[in-house]
C-alpha positions, 0 to 999 in steps of 0.5 A: 500500500505504501508503494514499495518493492524488494530491491535485489543486489547484482547476484539476485539476492534480496538486499532491501526495499525501494520505493516505487515512483509516484508516477508508476504507483498511480495513486497516493501512498497509504499509511500501513499498520504492521502488527506482528506477534512475538513468534513472527518477529523472532522467526522472520527478522529479515522480513521485519527489517525489509518492512521497516526499511520500506516504511522508513523510505515512504515516511522520508520521501520528498513528495507532496503531502497529498500524495504521501499520506505515510 
């Protein structure tokens, strides 16, 4: 919903997250609430890190306020 996708390194390994440009997204970014139980937080640290990176990138994006509600 906040318009992010996985970012891969030159070897094809998952390396992080990147924001989709607003022109490609075609709509405003939307706030997302992520709630994880303890077992998922402990078993899936890489996925949690990627979600946190995507949320941080959306929050820090230099975009018009009406196109980035995150």
